[in-house]
C-alpha positions as CSV (number, residue, x, y, z in Angstrom):
1,M,-18.5,-95.0,-26.2
2,S,-15.3,-92.8,-26.7
3,A,-14.7,-90.0,-29.4
4,L,-11.8,-92.7,-30.6
5,S,-14.2,-95.7,-30.8
6,L,-16.9,-93.5,-32.6
7,E,-14.2,-92.2,-35.2
8,G,-13.0,-95.9,-36.0
9,L,-16.7,-97.0,-36.2
10,A,-17.4,-94.4,-38.8
11,R,-14.5,-95.0,-40.6
12,H,-15.2,-98.6,-40.6
13,A,-18.5,-98.2,-42.0
14,W,-17.2,-95.7,-44.6
15,L,-14.6,-98.0,-46.1
16,G,-17.7,-100.6,-46.3
17,R,-14.6,-103.8,-46.2
18,T,-16.9,-106.1,-44.8
19,P,-20.5,-107.0,-44.9
20,S,-21.3,-105.5,-41.5
21,A,-19.4,-102.2,-42.2
22,R,-21.6,-101.9,-45.7
23,A,-24.7,-102.8,-44.0
24,L,-24.1,-100.0,-41.4
25,R,-23.2,-97.5,-44.3
26,M,-26.3,-98.5,-46.0
27,T,-28.4,-97.5,-43.1
28,L,-26.8,-93.9,-43.4
29,V,-27.2,-93.3,-46.9
30,P,-30.7,-91.7,-46.7
31,A,-29.2,-89.4,-44.0
32,A,-26.1,-88.6,-46.4
33,A,-28.8,-87.8,-49.0
34,A,-30.6,-85.5,-46.8
35,Y,-27.2,-83.8,-45.9
36,R,-26.1,-83.3,-49.7
37,A,-29.5,-81.9,-50.1
38,A,-29.0,-79.3,-47.5
39,V,-25.5,-78.5,-48.5
40,G,-26.4,-77.9,-51.9
41,L,-29.2,-75.2,-50.9
42,R,-27.0,-73.8,-48.7
43,N,-24.6,-73.7,-51.8
44,Y,-27.2,-72.2,-54.0
45,L,-28.3,-69.5,-51.3
46,Y,-24.5,-68.0,-51.4
47,D,-24.6,-68.3,-55.1
48,R,-27.6,-66.2,-55.5
49,G,-26.5,-63.6,-52.7
50,W,-29.5,-64.5,-50.7
51,L,-26.9,-65.6,-47.8
52,A,-24.5,-62.9,-47.4
53,A,-20.8,-63.2,-47.5
54,R,-19.1,-60.7,-45.4
55,R,-16.1,-58.9,-46.8
56,V,-13.0,-57.5,-45.1
57,P,-10.6,-54.9,-46.3
58,A,-7.9,-57.5,-47.6
59,W,-7.6,-60.2,-50.3
60,V,-8.7,-63.3,-48.8
61,V,-7.8,-66.9,-50.3
62,S,-9.1,-69.9,-48.7
63,V,-7.5,-73.2,-48.1
64,G,-9.4,-76.0,-47.5
65,N,-10.7,-79.5,-49.0
66,L,-14.0,-81.7,-49.6
67,T,-13.3,-84.3,-46.7
68,V,-13.2,-84.5,-43.1
69,G,-9.7,-85.7,-42.1
70,G,-6.6,-84.8,-43.0
71,T,-5.4,-83.8,-46.3
72,G,-2.6,-81.4,-45.2
73,K,-4.7,-78.3,-45.0
74,T,-2.6,-76.6,-42.3
75,P,0.8,-77.3,-43.9
76,A,-0.9,-76.0,-47.0
77,A,-2.1,-72.5,-45.3
78,L,1.2,-72.1,-43.7
79,W,2.8,-72.6,-47.0
80,L,0.8,-70.4,-48.9
81,A,1.1,-67.4,-46.1
82,E,5.3,-67.9,-46.1
83,R,5.0,-67.7,-49.9
84,L,2.9,-64.7,-50.2
85,A,4.5,-62.8,-47.4
86,A,7.9,-63.3,-49.3
87,R,6.3,-61.7,-52.3
88,G,6.1,-58.6,-50.3
89,H,2.2,-58.9,-49.1
90,R,1.2,-58.2,-45.5
91,V,-0.4,-61.7,-44.7
92,G,-2.1,-63.0,-41.6
93,I,-3.6,-66.4,-41.2
94,V,-7.3,-66.6,-40.1
95,A,-8.6,-70.3,-38.7
96,R,-11.4,-71.6,-36.8
97,G,-9.6,-72.7,-33.5
98,Y,-11.1,-75.8,-33.3
99,R,-12.0,-76.7,-29.6
100,K,-10.6,-73.7,-28.4
101,R,-11.9,-72.5,-24.6
102,R,-11.3,-68.6,-25.4
103,P,-14.5,-67.4,-26.9
104,G,-14.7,-64.7,-29.7
105,P,-11.6,-63.7,-31.9
106,V,-8.1,-64.5,-30.2
107,V,-4.6,-63.5,-31.4
108,V,-2.9,-66.7,-31.3
109,G,0.1,-65.5,-32.1
110,V,2.7,-62.9,-33.8
111,E,6.4,-62.7,-34.9
112,G,6.7,-66.8,-34.8
113,R,5.7,-66.8,-30.8
114,A,2.4,-68.3,-29.6
115,L,0.5,-65.8,-27.4
116,V,-1.9,-68.3,-25.9
117,T,-2.2,-72.1,-25.4
118,A,-3.4,-74.7,-27.6
119,E,-6.6,-74.9,-25.2
120,D,-7.1,-70.8,-25.3
121,G,-6.5,-71.0,-29.2
122,G,-6.7,-74.2,-31.1
123,D,-4.0,-76.8,-31.4
124,E,-3.5,-76.1,-35.4
125,A,-3.3,-72.2,-34.9
126,V,-0.8,-72.4,-32.2
127,M,1.1,-74.8,-34.2
128,L,1.1,-72.0,-36.9
129,A,1.8,-69.3,-34.7
130,R,5.1,-71.0,-33.7
131,R,6.1,-71.5,-37.3
132,F,4.6,-68.2,-39.3
133,A,6.0,-64.8,-38.9
134,G,3.0,-62.9,-39.2
135,P,-0.5,-62.8,-37.0
136,V,-2.4,-66.0,-36.5
137,V,-5.8,-65.2,-35.4
138,T,-8.9,-67.6,-34.3
139,G,-12.4,-67.4,-34.6
140,K,-15.6,-69.4,-35.1
141,R,-17.0,-66.8,-37.0
142,R,-14.1,-66.2,-38.9
143,H,-15.3,-62.8,-40.6
144,E,-14.9,-61.3,-37.2
145,A,-11.4,-62.6,-36.9
146,A,-10.3,-61.7,-40.4
147,A,-11.8,-58.1,-39.6
148,L,-9.8,-58.1,-36.4
149,A,-6.4,-59.3,-38.0
150,C,-6.8,-56.3,-41.0
151,A,-7.6,-53.9,-38.3
152,R,-5.2,-54.5,-36.0
153,F,-2.3,-55.7,-38.3
154,A,-3.0,-53.7,-41.3
155,L,-3.1,-57.0,-43.5
156,D,-3.5,-56.7,-47.0
157,T,-4.0,-60.4,-47.5
158,I,-5.6,-63.3,-45.5
159,V,-4.9,-66.9,-46.1
160,L,-8.1,-68.7,-44.3
161,D,-7.2,-72.1,-43.1
162,D,-9.9,-74.9,-43.5
163,G,-12.3,-72.4,-45.0
164,F,-13.7,-73.6,-48.1
165,Q,-17.0,-74.6,-46.8
166,H,-16.9,-71.4,-44.5
167,R,-18.6,-69.3,-46.9
168,A,-19.8,-66.4,-44.5
169,L,-16.5,-64.8,-45.2
170,A,-16.2,-63.7,-48.9
171,R,-13.3,-64.6,-50.4
172,D,-11.1,-63.9,-53.7
173,A,-9.8,-67.4,-54.2
174,D,-10.1,-70.9,-53.2
175,L,-7.3,-73.4,-53.0
176,V,-8.8,-77.2,-52.5
177,L,-6.7,-80.0,-51.6
178,V,-7.6,-83.5,-52.3
179,A,-5.6,-86.7,-51.4
180,D,-6.5,-90.3,-51.9
181,D,-9.6,-91.3,-49.3
182,A,-11.5,-94.7,-50.2
183,A,-14.2,-93.1,-47.7
184,A,-15.0,-90.2,-50.3
185,D,-17.7,-92.0,-52.4
186,W,-20.4,-90.9,-50.2
187,C,-21.2,-87.3,-48.2
188,L,-21.6,-87.5,-44.7
189,P,-22.5,-89.3,-42.5
190,A,-22.1,-92.4,-45.1
191,G,-18.7,-91.3,-46.1
192,S,-15.9,-88.6,-45.3
193,L,-17.4,-85.8,-47.7
194,R,-18.3,-82.8,-46.9
195,E,-19.6,-81.8,-50.0
196,P,-20.1,-83.6,-53.4
197,P,-17.0,-83.2,-55.8
198,G,-19.0,-80.9,-58.0
199,A,-18.2,-78.2,-55.5
200,L,-14.7,-77.8,-56.9
201,R,-16.1,-75.7,-59.6
202,R,-15.9,-72.9,-57.2
203,A,-12.0,-73.4,-56.7
204,R,-9.6,-71.4,-58.4
205,A,-7.3,-74.2,-58.2
206,V,-6.7,-77.9,-57.1
207,L,-3.9,-78.9,-55.1
208,A,-3.7,-83.0,-55.5
209,V,-1.2,-84.0,-52.8
210,G,0.5,-87.5,-52.8
211,D,-0.4,-89.5,-55.2
212,A,-4.3,-88.6,-55.2
213,A,-6.2,-89.0,-58.6
214,A,-7.8,-85.7,-59.0
215,S,-11.3,-86.1,-60.5
216,V,-12.3,-82.6,-60.8
217,P,-14.9,-80.6,-63.2
218,P,-13.8,-79.7,-66.8
219,G,-11.5,-76.4,-66.9
220,T,-10.4,-77.0,-63.4
221,V,-6.5,-76.3,-63.0
222,V,-4.5,-78.9,-61.0
223,F,-1.3,-78.7,-59.3
224,R,0.6,-81.6,-57.7
225,G,2.1,-81.7,-54.2
226,R,3.3,-83.5,-51.1
227,L,4.0,-83.5,-47.6
228,A,7.7,-84.0,-47.1
229,P,9.3,-84.8,-43.4
230,L,11.6,-81.7,-42.7
231,A,13.1,-82.0,-39.1
232,A,12.5,-83.3,-35.5
233,V,11.1,-80.9,-33.2
234,R,11.4,-80.8,-29.5
235,A,9.5,-78.1,-27.1
236,R,12.2,-76.2,-25.0
237,D,11.9,-73.1,-23.0
238,G,8.5,-72.2,-24.5
239,A,9.5,-72.9,-28.1
240,F,10.0,-75.5,-30.6
241,H,13.4,-76.3,-31.7
242,A,14.3,-78.0,-34.9
243,E,16.9,-81.0,-35.2
244,P,18.0,-83.1,-38.0
245,L,16.0,-86.3,-39.0
246,D,19.0,-88.4,-38.7
247,A,18.0,-88.7,-35.0
248,L,15.0,-90.9,-36.0
249,V,17.0,-93.2,-38.6
250,G,17.4,-96.9,-37.3
251,R,15.8,-95.9,-33.8
252,D,12.7,-97.7,-32.1
253,V,9.9,-95.3,-31.9
254,V,6.5,-95.2,-30.6
255,A,3.9,-93.2,-32.3
256,V,1.7,-90.9,-30.8
257,A,-1.0,-89.3,-32.6
258,G,-4.3,-87.7,-32.0
259,I,-4.8,-86.9,-35.8
260,A,-7.6,-88.1,-38.2
261,R,-5.1,-90.3,-40.1
262,P,-2.5,-91.7,-37.8
263,E,-1.3,-94.0,-40.2
264,R,0.3,-91.5,-42.0
265,L,2.7,-90.5,-39.2
266,V,3.6,-94.0,-39.3
267,E,4.1,-94.5,-42.6
268,T,6.2,-91.4,-43.0
269,L,8.7,-92.8,-40.1
270,G,8.6,-96.0,-41.6
271,R,10.1,-94.0,-44.8
272,L,12.5,-92.2,-42.6
273,G,14.2,-95.5,-41.3
274,A,12.6,-95.5,-38.1
275,R,11.4,-98.9,-36.4
276,V,7.8,-98.0,-35.1
277,R,7.5,-100.3,-32.1
278,D,3.9,-99.2,-31.1
279,V,1.4,-96.6,-32.0
280,L,-0.9,-94.6,-29.1
281,R,-3.9,-93.5,-31.0
282,F,-6.0,-90.5,-29.7
283,P,-9.3,-88.8,-31.4
284,D,-8.4,-85.5,-33.7
285,H,-7.7,-82.6,-31.9
286,H,-7.6,-84.7,-28.5
287,A,-7.6,-82.6,-25.3
288,Y,-4.8,-84.6,-23.3
289,T,-5.0,-85.3,-19.5
290,A,-2.4,-86.2,-17.0
291,A,-3.6,-89.8,-16.9
292,D,-3.2,-89.7,-21.2
293,A,0.4,-88.2,-20.4
294,R,1.3,-91.1,-18.1
295,R,0.5,-93.9,-20.7
296,I,2.4,-92.1,-23.3
297,A,5.3,-91.8,-20.8
298,A,5.5,-95.4,-19.8
299,A,5.1,-96.0,-23.4
300,A,8.7,-94.7,-24.0
301,R,10.2,-98.3,-23.1
302,A,9.7,-99.2,-26.4
303,G,11.5,-96.6,-28.2
304,T,11.6,-92.8,-28.7
305,L,8.2,-91.0,-28.8
306,V,7.4,-89.4,-31.7
307,T,4.3,-87.2,-32.3
308,T,2.9,-84.7,-34.8
309,E,3.8,-80.8,-34.1
310,K,-0.3,-80.5,-33.7
311,D,-0.2,-82.7,-30.8
312,L,3.0,-81.4,-29.1
313,T,1.3,-78.1,-28.9
314,K,-0.7,-80.0,-25.9
315,L,1.7,-82.2,-24.7
316,E,4.7,-80.2,-23.9
317,R,3.0,-78.7,-20.8
318,F,3.2,-82.5,-19.1
319,P,6.1,-83.7,-17.0
320,G,7.7,-86.7,-17.9
321,L,7.6,-85.8,-21.6
322,E,10.5,-83.9,-22.3
323,A,12.0,-86.4,-24.4
324,L,8.7,-86.3,-26.8
325,V,10.0,-85.4,-30.6
326,A,7.4,-83.8,-32.9
327,L,8.0,-84.8,-36.9
328,R,7.7,-81.6,-38.8
329,V,6.4,-81.6,-42.3
330,D,6.6,-79.1,-45.1
331,L,4.4,-78.9,-48.3
332,E,6.3,-79.3,-51.7
333,V,4.4,-77.9,-54.8
334,E,5.4,-78.7,-58.3
335,D,5.4,-75.4,-60.6
336,E,4.7,-73.2,-57.3
337,A,5.2,-69.8,-58.9
338,A,2.3,-70.5,-61.6
339,L,0.1,-71.8,-58.5
340,L,1.2,-68.4,-56.7
341,D,0.6,-66.3,-59.6
342,L,-3.2,-67.8,-59.9
343,L,-3.8,-66.7,-55.9
344,E,-2.0,-63.7,-55.3
345,P,-3.7,-60.6,-55.2
346,A,-3.7,-58.5,-58.5
347,A,-0.8,-55.8,-58.8
């Protein structure tokens, strides 16, 4: 069974919209209970100090969520890093670099330039490196990547992308994103929750993205934000070049998405006024092949090919996809100054 069909089967079970889906989900409930107990024990051990969290010589702010799949963590990490840098801090971004081939910590980019490929550094990290003026470093062991970033670039602030559950690196503040997710009634594998909602007590602040209803523990500070389309992006000469969104308005397009929630790309294109004629779905963090590229190129007969920036980092190398366009999105936050005040290092 392919990764895409496994993802679809899991989502089908989690949503429970048919009797067969609900029956499948119920078979997973005992495993979900065991998973939740294991997560609770792990957090208890960290809270008591029996599992050690390693510190680095910088203020660490984690950006994360409670569920698997896309809530906008990476755009939020970029937003936070840019805003803290604008306030005068020496900021770097540290991420896991999911599915990267190169072992150990990897300096993915500096000064808005990617130094490695998505295959070596991770697709989201390369996307961040193309957009952020500071260093981007990846590593499965985030404390090693953060220590390298601090030593090499003299940072005073680390933004940890997708780090809420990675407690081995001590942090000074957690920003947790929540978004509408009908599958978030159960922990894995019966639902999409990595942790139960009570884990939000660890958060300095919660950011509700879009129209999400934020059900949070008492005393939790909640802000609101949304992901907004910013530009159309093309890859040329090893760099991304932004163009106005007007080029997509009224156009026939084919959406190409290797992300957790491809429907969000489709919905955004529709709101922009593009006519989505077809959708090519691939698993999240998909490693594209030449055969995939040929399939995508053939689909251009139905309209302009539009993908995500994360996917473009992996597809730009294939011949025949020179016309591929990526939709760039940015995070917009209400009362952003107040949120930054909560997350910023103390003066």
